[in-house]
N, CA, C, O and CB atoms as a CASP TS submission, in Angstrom:
PFRMAT TS
TARGET T0000
AUTHOR 0000-0000-0000
METHOD Language model
MODEL 1
PARENT N/A
ATOM      1  N   MET     1      15.760  44.201  24.476  1.00  0.00           N
ATOM      2  CA  MET     1      16.874  44.803  23.798  1.00  0.00           C
ATOM      3  C   MET     1      18.105  43.946  24.071  1.00  0.00           C
ATOM      4  O   MET     1      18.363  43.547  25.207  1.00  0.00           O
ATOM      5  CB  MET     1      17.084  46.273  24.254  1.00  0.00           C
ATOM      6  N   GLU     2      18.850  43.674  23.020  1.00  0.00           N
ATOM      7  CA  GLU     2      20.067  42.880  23.144  1.00  0.00           C
ATOM      8  C   GLU     2      21.268  43.795  22.948  1.00  0.00           C
ATOM      9  O   GLU     2      21.331  44.534  21.966  1.00  0.00           O
ATOM     10  CB  GLU     2      20.084  41.709  22.115  1.00  0.00           C
ATOM     11  N   THR     3      22.222  43.751  23.874  1.00  0.00           N
ATOM     12  CA  THR     3      23.368  44.649  23.788  1.00  0.00           C
ATOM     13  C   THR     3      24.699  43.917  23.847  1.00  0.00           C
ATOM     14  O   THR     3      25.747  44.559  23.764  1.00  0.00           O
ATOM     15  CB  THR     3      23.306  45.661  24.893  1.00  0.00           C
ATOM     16  N   GLY     4      24.694  42.612  23.985  1.00  0.00           N
ATOM     17  CA  GLY     4      25.928  41.854  24.109  1.00  0.00           C
ATOM     18  C   GLY     4      26.728  41.834  22.820  1.00  0.00           C
ATOM     19  O   GLY     4      26.175  42.001  21.733  1.00  0.00           O
ATOM     20  N   ALA     5      28.024  41.630  22.943  1.00  0.00           N
ATOM     21  CA  ALA     5      28.917  41.611  21.783  1.00  0.00           C
ATOM     22  C   ALA     5      28.508  40.517  20.797  1.00  0.00           C
ATOM     23  O   ALA     5      28.622  40.702  19.585  1.00  0.00           O
ATOM     24  CB  ALA     5      30.373  41.401  22.232  1.00  0.00           C
ATOM     25  N   GLU     6      28.037  39.392  21.303  1.00  0.00           N
ATOM     26  CA  GLU     6      27.615  38.292  20.431  1.00  0.00           C
ATOM     27  C   GLU     6      26.407  38.697  19.586  1.00  0.00           C
ATOM     28  O   GLU     6      26.344  38.375  18.400  1.00  0.00           O
ATOM     29  CB  GLU     6      27.281  37.042  21.267  1.00  0.00           C
ATOM     30  N   SER     7      25.458  39.395  20.185  1.00  0.00           N
ATOM     31  CA  SER     7      24.284  39.858  19.451  1.00  0.00           C
ATOM     32  C   SER     7      24.656  40.892  18.398  1.00  0.00           C
ATOM     33  O   SER     7      24.137  40.867  17.282  1.00  0.00           O
ATOM     34  CB  SER     7      23.257  40.442  20.411  1.00  0.00           C
ATOM     35  N   VAL     8      25.546  41.790  18.754  1.00  0.00           N
ATOM     36  CA  VAL     8      25.994  42.818  17.811  1.00  0.00           C
ATOM     37  C   VAL     8      26.730  42.178  16.642  1.00  0.00           C
ATOM     38  O   VAL     8      26.497  42.544  15.490  1.00  0.00           O
ATOM     39  CB  VAL     8      26.903  43.848  18.517  1.00  0.00           C
ATOM     40  N   ASP     9      27.611  41.233  16.921  1.00  0.00           N
ATOM     41  CA  ASP     9      28.338  40.530  15.858  1.00  0.00           C
ATOM     42  C   ASP     9      27.380  39.778  14.943  1.00  0.00           C
ATOM     43  O   ASP     9      27.557  39.779  13.725  1.00  0.00           O
ATOM     44  CB  ASP     9      29.360  39.556  16.459  1.00  0.00           C
ATOM     45  N   ALA    10      26.377  39.143  15.512  1.00  0.00           N
ATOM     46  CA  ALA    10      25.398  38.405  14.709  1.00  0.00           C
ATOM     47  C   ALA    10      24.620  39.358  13.799  1.00  0.00           C
ATOM     48  O   ALA    10      24.373  39.039  12.636  1.00  0.00           O
ATOM     49  CB  ALA    10      24.426  37.627  15.622  1.00  0.00           C
ATOM     50  N   ALA    11      24.238  40.514  14.316  1.00  0.00           N
ATOM     51  CA  ALA    11      23.518  41.496  13.507  1.00  0.00           C
ATOM     52  C   ALA    11      24.389  42.005  12.365  1.00  0.00           C
ATOM     53  O   ALA    11      23.911  42.170  11.243  1.00  0.00           O
ATOM     54  CB  ALA    11      23.050  42.669  14.376  1.00  0.00           C
ATOM     55  N   HIS    12      25.656  42.252  12.645  1.00  0.00           N
ATOM     56  CA  HIS    12      26.573  42.704  11.591  1.00  0.00           C
ATOM     57  C   HIS    12      26.751  41.628  10.521  1.00  0.00           C
ATOM     58  O   HIS    12      26.800  41.937   9.331  1.00  0.00           O
ATOM     59  CB  HIS    12      27.939  43.080  12.193  1.00  0.00           C
ATOM     60  N   ARG    13      26.848  40.377  10.940  1.00  0.00           N
ATOM     61  CA  ARG    13      26.970  39.283   9.962  1.00  0.00           C
ATOM     62  C   ARG    13      25.738  39.196   9.076  1.00  0.00           C
ATOM     63  O   ARG    13      25.854  39.006   7.866  1.00  0.00           O
ATOM     64  CB  ARG    13      27.191  37.943  10.677  1.00  0.00           C
ATOM     65  N   LEU    14      24.552  39.335   9.675  1.00  0.00           N
ATOM     66  CA  LEU    14      23.319  39.295   8.888  1.00  0.00           C
ATOM     67  C   LEU    14      23.267  40.432   7.872  1.00  0.00           C
ATOM     68  O   LEU    14      22.895  40.226   6.716  1.00  0.00           O
ATOM     69  CB  LEU    14      22.101  39.365   9.810  1.00  0.00           C
ATOM     70  N   LEU    15      23.643  41.629   8.309  1.00  0.00           N
ATOM     71  CA  LEU    15      23.650  42.773   7.394  1.00  0.00           C
ATOM     72  C   LEU    15      24.687  42.595   6.290  1.00  0.00           C
ATOM     73  O   LEU    15      24.420  42.914   5.132  1.00  0.00           O
ATOM     74  CB  LEU    15      23.925  44.067   8.164  1.00  0.00           C
ATOM     75  N   ALA    16      25.865  42.088   6.641  1.00  0.00           N
ATOM     76  CA  ALA    16      26.909  41.851   5.641  1.00  0.00           C
ATOM     77  C   ALA    16      26.462  40.789   4.644  1.00  0.00           C
ATOM     78  O   ALA    16      26.735  40.916   3.450  1.00  0.00           O
ATOM     79  CB  ALA    16      28.225  41.422   6.320  1.00  0.00           C
ATOM     80  N   ASP    17      25.784  39.750   5.107  1.00  0.00           N
ATOM     81  CA  ASP    17      25.288  38.704   4.207  1.00  0.00           C
ATOM     82  C   ASP    17      24.213  39.253   3.268  1.00  0.00           C
ATOM     83  O   ASP    17      24.175  38.909   2.087  1.00  0.00           O
ATOM     84  CB  ASP    17      24.726  37.520   5.018  1.00  0.00           C
ATOM     85  N   GLU    18      23.345  40.106   3.800  1.00  0.00           N
ATOM     86  CA  GLU    18      22.234  40.640   3.015  1.00  0.00           C
ATOM     87  C   GLU    18      22.702  41.679   1.994  1.00  0.00           C
ATOM     88  O   GLU    18      22.256  41.668   0.846  1.00  0.00           O
ATOM     89  CB  GLU    18      21.193  41.257   3.940  1.00  0.00           C
ATOM     90  N   TYR    19      23.610  42.585   2.414  1.00  0.00           N
ATOM     91  CA  TYR    19      23.977  43.720   1.568  1.00  0.00           C
ATOM     92  C   TYR    19      25.382  43.621   0.975  1.00  0.00           C
ATOM     93  O   TYR    19      25.750  44.435   0.128  1.00  0.00           O
ATOM     94  CB  TYR    19      23.867  44.984   2.359  1.00  0.00           C
ATOM     95  N   GLY    20      26.160  42.644   1.404  1.00  0.00           N
ATOM     96  CA  GLY    20      27.458  42.352   0.798  1.00  0.00           C
ATOM     97  C   GLY    20      28.395  43.535   0.701  1.00  0.00           C
ATOM     98  O   GLY    20      28.699  44.194   1.696  1.00  0.00           O
ATOM     99  N   LEU    21      28.854  43.798  -0.529  1.00  0.00           N
ATOM    100  CA  LEU    21      29.847  44.844  -0.768  1.00  0.00           C
ATOM    101  C   LEU    21      29.345  46.215  -0.338  1.00  0.00           C
ATOM    102  O   LEU    21      30.116  47.016   0.191  1.00  0.00           O
ATOM    103  CB  LEU    21      30.228  44.877  -2.236  1.00  0.00           C
ATOM    104  N   GLU    22      28.072  46.493  -0.556  1.00  0.00           N
ATOM    105  CA  GLU    22      27.512  47.783  -0.167  1.00  0.00           C
ATOM    106  C   GLU    22      27.695  48.027   1.339  1.00  0.00           C
ATOM    107  O   GLU    22      28.102  49.115   1.745  1.00  0.00           O
ATOM    108  CB  GLU    22      26.019  47.850  -0.544  1.00  0.00           C
ATOM    109  N   PHE    23      27.400  47.030   2.153  1.00  0.00           N
ATOM    110  CA  PHE    23      27.554  47.152   3.602  1.00  0.00           C
ATOM    111  C   PHE    23      29.016  47.389   3.968  1.00  0.00           C
ATOM    112  O   PHE    23      29.324  48.247   4.796  1.00  0.00           O
ATOM    113  CB  PHE    23      27.025  45.891   4.310  1.00  0.00           C
ATOM    114  N   ARG    24      29.912  46.627   3.349  1.00  0.00           N
ATOM    115  CA  ARG    24      31.337  46.764   3.651  1.00  0.00           C
ATOM    116  C   ARG    24      31.875  48.134   3.245  1.00  0.00           C
ATOM    117  O   ARG    24      32.700  48.710   3.954  1.00  0.00           O
ATOM    118  CB  ARG    24      32.130  45.668   2.947  1.00  0.00           C
ATOM    119  N   LEU    25      31.413  48.657   2.110  1.00  0.00           N
ATOM    120  CA  LEU    25      31.850  49.986   1.674  1.00  0.00           C
ATOM    121  C   LEU    25      31.378  51.066   2.646  1.00  0.00           C
ATOM    122  O   LEU    25      32.151  51.948   3.020  1.00  0.00           O
ATOM    123  CB  LEU    25      31.327  50.285   0.261  1.00  0.00           C
ATOM    124  N   VAL    26      30.122  50.996   3.048  1.00  0.00           N
ATOM    125  CA  VAL    26      29.585  51.993   3.981  1.00  0.00           C
ATOM    126  C   VAL    26      30.337  51.935   5.311  1.00  0.00           C
ATOM    127  O   VAL    26      30.689  52.975   5.868  1.00  0.00           O
ATOM    128  CB  VAL    26      28.069  51.766   4.210  1.00  0.00           C
ATOM    129  N   MET    27      30.583  50.735   5.819  1.00  0.00           N
ATOM    130  CA  MET    27      31.318  50.602   7.079  1.00  0.00           C
ATOM    131  C   MET    27      32.757  51.124   6.934  1.00  0.00           C
ATOM    132  O   MET    27      33.288  51.748   7.853  1.00  0.00           O
ATOM    133  CB  MET    27      31.329  49.125   7.537  1.00  0.00           C
ATOM    134  N   GLY    28      33.381  50.868   5.781  1.00  0.00           N
ATOM    135  CA  GLY    28      34.741  51.355   5.546  1.00  0.00           C
ATOM    136  C   GLY    28      34.805  52.870   5.482  1.00  0.00           C
ATOM    137  O   GLY    28      35.695  53.477   6.078  1.00  0.00           O
ATOM    138  N   VAL    29      33.871  53.492   4.764  1.00  0.00           N
ATOM    139  CA  VAL    29      33.826  54.952   4.682  1.00  0.00           C
ATOM    140  C   VAL    29      33.559  55.539   6.061  1.00  0.00           C
ATOM    141  O   VAL    29      34.179  56.529   6.450  1.00  0.00           O
ATOM    142  CB  VAL    29      32.743  55.414   3.678  1.00  0.00           C
ATOM    143  N   GLU    30      32.637  54.930   6.798  1.00  0.00           N
ATOM    144  CA  GLU    30      32.345  55.420   8.149  1.00  0.00           C
ATOM    145  C   GLU    30      33.595  55.353   9.024  1.00  0.00           C
ATOM    146  O   GLU    30      33.876  56.281   9.783  1.00  0.00           O
ATOM    147  CB  GLU    30      31.201  54.601   8.790  1.00  0.00           C
ATOM    148  N   ARG    31      34.335  54.269   8.918  1.00  0.00           N
ATOM    149  CA  ARG    31      35.537  54.089   9.727  1.00  0.00           C
ATOM    150  C   ARG    31      36.572  55.179   9.430  1.00  0.00           C
ATOM    151  O   ARG    31      37.244  55.666  10.339  1.00  0.00           O
ATOM    152  CB  ARG    31      36.142  52.702   9.474  1.00  0.00           C
ATOM    153  N   VAL    32      36.697  55.560   8.150  1.00  0.00           N
ATOM    154  CA  VAL    32      37.662  56.579   7.751  1.00  0.00           C
ATOM    155  C   VAL    32      37.216  57.966   8.203  1.00  0.00           C
ATOM    156  O   VAL    32      38.041  58.764   8.647  1.00  0.00           O
ATOM    157  CB  VAL    32      37.860  56.557   6.236  1.00  0.00           C
ATOM    158  N   LEU    33      35.926  58.263   8.096  1.00  0.00           N
ATOM    159  CA  LEU    33      35.430  59.614   8.345  1.00  0.00           C
ATOM    160  C   LEU    33      34.985  59.896   9.774  1.00  0.00           C
ATOM    161  O   LEU    33      34.871  61.061  10.156  1.00  0.00           O
ATOM    162  CB  LEU    33      34.304  59.881   7.445  1.00  0.00           C
ATOM    163  N   ARG    34      34.734  58.878  10.562  1.00  0.00           N
ATOM    164  CA  ARG    34      34.146  59.118  11.881  1.00  0.00           C
ATOM    165  C   ARG    34      35.143  59.783  12.832  1.00  0.00           C
ATOM    166  O   ARG    34      36.361  59.633  12.731  1.00  0.00           O
ATOM    167  CB  ARG    34      33.652  57.803  12.484  1.00  0.00           C
ATOM    168  N   ARG    35      34.558  60.507  13.735  1.00  0.00           N
ATOM    169  CA  ARG    35      35.322  61.156  14.803  1.00  0.00           C
ATOM    170  C   ARG    35      34.626  60.820  16.109  1.00  0.00           C
ATOM    171  O   ARG    35      33.454  61.143  16.303  1.00  0.00           O
ATOM    172  CB  ARG    35      35.430  62.720  14.590  1.00  0.00           C
ATOM    173  N   GLY    36      35.345  60.179  16.986  1.00  0.00           N
ATOM    174  CA  GLY    36      34.771  59.808  18.268  1.00  0.00           C
ATOM    175  C   GLY    36      34.052  58.479  18.201  1.00  0.00           C
ATOM    176  O   GLY    36      34.020  57.830  17.155  1.00  0.00           O
ATOM    177  N   PRO    37      33.476  58.076  19.319  1.00  0.00           N
ATOM    178  CA  PRO    37      32.795  56.779  19.389  1.00  0.00           C
ATOM    179  C   PRO    37      31.506  56.779  18.573  1.00  0.00           C
ATOM    180  O   PRO    37      30.891  57.822  18.354  1.00  0.00           O
ATOM    181  CB  PRO    37      32.488  56.420  20.843  1.00  0.00           C
ATOM    182  N   VAL    38      31.112  55.589  18.129  1.00  0.00           N
ATOM    183  CA  VAL    38      29.899  55.428  17.337  1.00  0.00           C
ATOM    184  C   VAL    38      28.869  54.692  18.178  1.00  0.00           C
ATOM    185  O   VAL    38      29.125  53.589  18.662  1.00  0.00           O
ATOM    186  CB  VAL    38      30.186  54.665  16.010  1.00  0.00           C
ATOM    187  N   ASP    39      27.721  55.295  18.346  1.00  0.00           N
ATOM    188  CA  ASP    39      26.591  54.622  18.989  1.00  0.00           C
ATOM    189  C   ASP    39      25.635  54.230  17.879  1.00  0.00           C
ATOM    190  O   ASP    39      25.160  55.080  17.125  1.00  0.00           O
ATOM    191  CB  ASP    39      25.884  55.541  20.072  1.00  0.00           C
ATOM    192  N   ARG    40      25.358  52.947  17.783  1.00  0.00           N
ATOM    193  CA  ARG    40      24.537  52.452  16.682  1.00  0.00           C
ATOM    194  C   ARG    40      23.383  51.633  17.250  1.00  0.00           C
ATOM    195  O   ARG    40      23.533  50.908  18.234  1.00  0.00           O
ATOM    196  CB  ARG    40      25.384  51.602  15.688  1.00  0.00           C
ATOM    197  N   VAL    41      22.242  51.769  16.610  1.00  0.00           N
ATOM    198  CA  VAL    41      21.067  50.986  16.979  1.00  0.00           C
ATOM    199  C   VAL    41      20.656  50.197  15.753  1.00  0.00           C
ATOM    200  O   VAL    41      20.516  50.759  14.666  1.00  0.00           O
ATOM    201  CB  VAL    41      19.891  51.896  17.499  1.00  0.00           C
ATOM    202  N   ILE    42      20.464  48.903  15.919  1.00  0.00           N
ATOM    203  CA  ILE    42      19.978  48.044  14.853  1.00  0.00           C
ATOM    204  C   ILE    42      18.607  47.559  15.274  1.00  0.00           C
ATOM    205  O   ILE    42      18.453  46.954  16.335  1.00  0.00           O
ATOM    206  CB  ILE    42      20.956  46.849  14.569  1.00  0.00           C
ATOM    207  N   VAL    43      17.611  47.822  14.443  1.00  0.00           N
ATOM    208  CA  VAL    43      16.237  47.439  14.749  1.00  0.00           C
ATOM    209  C   VAL    43      15.883  46.232  13.889  1.00  0.00           C
ATOM    210  O   VAL    43      15.978  46.282  12.662  1.00  0.00           O
ATOM    211  CB  VAL    43      15.241  48.626  14.501  1.00  0.00           C
ATOM    212  N   ARG    44      15.478  45.159  14.535  1.00  0.00           N
ATOM    213  CA  ARG    44      15.039  43.955  13.818  1.00  0.00           C
ATOM    214  C   ARG    44      13.524  43.886  13.892  1.00  0.00           C
ATOM    215  O   ARG    44      12.943  43.862  14.976  1.00  0.00           O
ATOM    216  CB  ARG    44      15.689  42.658  14.417  1.00  0.00           C
ATOM    217  N   ILE    45      12.895  43.855  12.731  1.00  0.00           N
ATOM    218  CA  ILE    45      11.444  43.789  12.652  1.00  0.00           C
ATOM    219  C   ILE    45      11.074  42.359  12.288  1.00  0.00           C
ATOM    220  O   ILE    45      11.491  41.844  11.251  1.00  0.00           O
ATOM    221  CB  ILE    45      10.872  44.814  11.609  1.00  0.00           C
ATOM    222  N   THR    46      10.290  41.725  13.148  1.00  0.00           N
ATOM    223  CA  THR    46       9.880  40.340  12.943  1.00  0.00           C
ATOM    224  C   THR    46       8.375  40.314  12.717  1.00  0.00           C
ATOM    225  O   THR    46       7.606  40.725  13.586  1.00  0.00           O
ATOM    226  CB  THR    46      10.281  39.443  14.158  1.00  0.00           C
ATOM    227  N   PRO    47       7.950  39.829  11.543  1.00  0.00           N
ATOM    228  CA  PRO    47       6.503  39.803  11.271  1.00  0.00           C
ATOM    229  C   PRO    47       5.786  38.753  12.106  1.00  0.00           C
ATOM    230  O   PRO    47       6.373  37.747  12.504  1.00  0.00           O
ATOM    231  CB  PRO    47       6.247  39.539   9.789  1.00  0.00           C
ATOM    232  N   ASN    48       4.531  39.000  12.358  1.00  0.00           N
ATOM    233  CA  ASN    48       3.693  38.016  13.033  1.00  0.00           C
ATOM    234  C   ASN    48       3.269  36.941  12.043  1.00  0.00           C
ATOM    235  O   ASN    48       3.160  37.191  10.842  1.00  0.00           O
ATOM    236  CB  ASN    48       2.455  38.690  13.670  1.00  0.00           C
ATOM    237  N   THR    49       3.037  35.763  12.552  1.00  0.00           N
ATOM    238  CA  THR    49       2.497  34.688  11.727  1.00  0.00           C
ATOM    239  C   THR    49       0.993  34.891  11.614  1.00  0.00           C
ATOM    240  O   THR    49       0.429  35.694  12.357  1.00  0.00           O
ATOM    241  CB  THR    49       2.836  33.280  12.324  1.00  0.00           C
ATOM    242  N   PRO    50       0.333  34.187  10.710  1.00  0.00           N
ATOM    243  CA  PRO    50      -1.125  34.352  10.563  1.00  0.00           C
ATOM    244  C   PRO    50      -1.911  34.099  11.858  1.00  0.00           C
ATOM    245  O   PRO    50      -2.995  34.652  12.044  1.00  0.00           O
ATOM    246  CB  PRO    50      -1.630  33.416   9.490  1.00  0.00           C
ATOM    247  N   ASP    51      -1.361  33.262  12.752  1.00  0.00           N
ATOM    248  CA  ASP    51      -2.080  32.987  14.004  1.00  0.00           C
ATOM    249  C   ASP    51      -1.786  34.025  15.086  1.00  0.00           C
ATOM    250  O   ASP    51      -2.233  33.870  16.222  1.00  0.00           O
ATOM    251  CB  ASP    51      -1.716  31.601  14.517  1.00  0.00           C
ATOM    252  N   GLY    52      -1.033  35.089  14.746  1.00  0.00           N
ATOM    253  CA  GLY    52      -0.790  36.180  15.678  1.00  0.00           C
ATOM    254  C   GLY    52       0.446  36.043  16.533  1.00  0.00           C
ATOM    255  O   GLY    52       0.721  36.924  17.348  1.00  0.00           O
ATOM    256  N   HIS    53       1.208  34.966  16.379  1.00  0.00           N
ATOM    257  CA  HIS    53       2.426  34.772  17.159  1.00  0.00           C
ATOM    258  C   HIS    53       3.640  35.203  16.355  1.00  0.00           C
ATOM    259  O   HIS    53       3.642  35.150  15.126  1.00  0.00           O
ATOM    260  CB  HIS    53       2.567  33.306  17.592  1.00  0.00           C
ATOM    261  N   ARG    54       4.678  35.635  17.075  1.00  0.00           N
ATOM    262  CA  ARG    54       5.916  36.035  16.400  1.00  0.00           C
ATOM    263  C   ARG    54       6.630  34.825  15.874  1.00  0.00           C
ATOM    264  O   ARG    54       6.579  33.742  16.457  1.00  0.00           O
ATOM    265  CB  ARG    54       6.833  36.819  17.339  1.00  0.00           C
ATOM    266  N   GLU    55       7.318  35.033  14.729  1.00  0.00           N
ATOM    267  CA  GLU    55       8.182  33.983  14.220  1.00  0.00           C
ATOM    268  C   GLU    55       9.455  33.981  15.056  1.00  0.00           C
ATOM    269  O   GLU    55       9.850  35.027  15.570  1.00  0.00           O
ATOM    270  CB  GLU    55       8.497  34.187  12.703  1.00  0.00           C
ATOM    271  N   PRO    56      10.101  32.835  15.203  1.00  0.00           N
ATOM    272  CA  PRO    56      11.335  32.785  16.006  1.00  0.00           C
ATOM    273  C   PRO    56      12.481  33.539  15.373  1.00  0.00           C
ATOM    274  O   PRO    56      13.576  33.583  15.935  1.00  0.00           O
ATOM    275  CB  PRO    56      11.750  31.359  16.230  1.00  0.00           C
TER
END
């Protein structure tokens, strides 16, 4: 499990790149409506290669 600020920032950048405006809108609405701290979990699923090893 990665919890460092650098890992979190990298995950947010990947999501923003993948989902673009949709991601930014959801984050903006959440920022306006949220009350209290936000605990978030981002799960990265990495497929195995045909030889059974994880891709980097």
